[in-house]
N, C-alpha and C positions, 0 to 999 in steps of 0.2 A: 515435258511441259508441253501443252499445243495450245498455243495463242493464235487466234486470227490477229491483231492489230497492238500497236502499243503507240505511246508518246516519246523520243527521244528528245535529250536536250543538252547538249553539250556547248561549257565554256571552255578556253581558251586564257589564257595570259596572250597580250599581245610578245611579251619579251619570249614567249617558249619555241621553242626550236621546230620552225616548220614541219620537220621530218616527223617528231615525235606525235604532234598533232595528227599529221595525215593516219602514220600508223596505228594510231592509237583509235582512231576511227576506224577505222579499215577492221582492226581488231574487236571490235563491239560490234559493229554491221555485222560481220559475218557470224560471231556469236549469236548473233540475234534473231538471225535468218537459220541459219545450218543447226545448233545447236538448241536454240529454244523454240524454232520453227514459227518464227514472225510469219505471216502472209503480207501485213503491210503495215509500216513504220511510216508516221507522223511528226513533222517537227513545228513550229512558228520561228520565225525571222523578224525582226527586224527589219522592212524594208531599206530602210535608210544606210543598214548595213553592208555595203555591196561586197567587201570582201568576204563577209559569212554566207552570203547568199551564193556565189562563186564556188566557194568550199563544197557547199553542197551539193551544188549541180554537177559539180568534180565525183562525185561521189553518186550518182544515179539518182537524185530526188529530183522531184518534178515540182513544180509551183501549178498549185492547185487552187487557190483563188486569195483574194486579198481581204481580210479583217483588219476593225479599227476597235484598241482595246482600250479604254481609258484616254483616247485622243491619240492613241501612236498605232501607227499604218504596220501592218504584217503580213508574210505571206505564212499560209499553210501550204507544207510542202510532205509531198508523201514519193516513199519510193516499197517497189514491192520485191520479191524474190524472186521473181523469172528478169524484173530490170536490173538487181542486183550481181545476177548471174551472167547475164550480158554485157553490166559496165565491167565487171569483173576481168573480162576478158582486153578491155583500154589497153593502151601504151602503161600510164600512169597508175591505174591501179594494179597491171599487173606486174611490176616493178615493189610496188606494196606486197604484194603477194607473197611475192618471195623474201622479200626482209622480213614479213611476219612469220616462215615458218625456219627464224632462225631465231626469233625470240620466245622466251621462256614466261609463259603471264597464265595465271586463273584466276577464274571465276569463284566467287563464297557464293552462297545462298539459297 
């Protein structure tokens, strides 16, 4: 598959272990960029959801612009392959990369 861009939506229950949400996000993003050859991934996050915004910033997403949809404010965020590869060298993502290498997972479809 050679895809130029796509939208991503990730939602985690508050009770989920932060390591699980971080690790699954890392694995999925890496799959999208490396295996599916996405060049850019976009997502929309409620501006008021500061923890989700910070979570996404930690994975290399950048705020592109603010959107208003049905009277709610969102950030349109993006991450591209080059930025992802650079961000993977950060201390936090480096730890996740090591943990991901020990996890068995499979993507179907």
